[in-house]
C-alpha positions in Angstrom: -85.0 161.8 96.8 -83.7 161.5 93.1 -82.2 158.2 92.0 -79.3 158.8 89.6 -78.0 156.2 87.1 -74.1 155.2 86.8 -73.7 157.0 83.9 -75.5 160.4 84.6 -73.5 163.1 86.0 -75.4 165.7 87.8 -73.9 169.1 88.8 -75.1 170.5 92.4 -75.1 174.1 92.8 -73.8 174.9 96.6 -75.9 177.3 98.2 -75.1 179.3 101.5 -78.1 177.9 103.3 -76.2 175.7 105.8 -74.0 178.6 106.7 -76.8 181.1 107.2 -78.7 178.2 109.0 -75.7 177.7 111.3 -75.2 181.2 111.8 -78.7 182.0 113.0 -77.9 179.8 116.0 -74.3 180.9 117.2 -74.5 184.2 118.5 -71.9 186.7 117.6 -71.4 188.0 121.2 -72.0 186.4 124.7 -75.6 186.7 125.9 -75.9 187.1 129.8 -79.1 185.4 131.2 -81.0 186.6 134.2 -81.9 183.9 136.7 -83.6 183.9 140.0 -81.6 182.3 143.3 -84.1 182.3 146.0 -81.8 182.2 148.9 -79.2 184.4 147.8 -78.4 187.9 149.1 -79.4 189.2 145.5 -82.0 187.1 144.2 -82.1 188.2 140.5 -78.4 187.9 139.0 -77.5 188.3 135.4 -74.8 185.5 134.6 -72.6 185.0 131.5 -73.7 181.7 129.8 -70.3 180.0 129.8 -69.9 180.8 133.8 -73.0 179.3 134.2 -72.3 176.3 132.5 -69.1 176.1 134.6 -71.0 176.6 137.8 -73.5 174.0 137.0 -70.8 171.4 136.1 -69.1 172.2 139.2 -72.3 171.4 141.0 -73.0 168.3 139.0 -69.5 167.1 140.0 -70.1 168.0 143.5 -73.5 166.0 143.6 -72.1 163.0 141.9 -69.3 162.5 144.4 -71.8 162.7 147.3 -74.1 160.5 145.6 -71.6 157.9 145.2 -70.5 158.1 148.7 -74.1 157.4 149.8 -74.3 154.7 147.4 -71.0 153.0 148.6 -72.4 153.4 152.2 -75.8 151.7 151.3 -73.7 148.9 149.6 -71.6 148.4 152.7 -74.7 148.3 155.0 -76.4 145.8 152.6 -73.4 143.5 153.0 -73.8 143.5 156.8 
């Protein structure tokens, strides 16, 4: 880190490293991943990342609603 006085002017040269760095993590095309599902008819499946994300979000929402139901029942039983 460099301390600059109030009266000094420093010219900063912009580089493309941040764009190169960012570009290395963002794939240009969608990548499919192979996943293993033990109880499925086809245990090894190739799924697009976005589709897998949507499937996981739906599963999480379903689990959350079921868990909230169970917690509501537990609270009801604790009050009785």
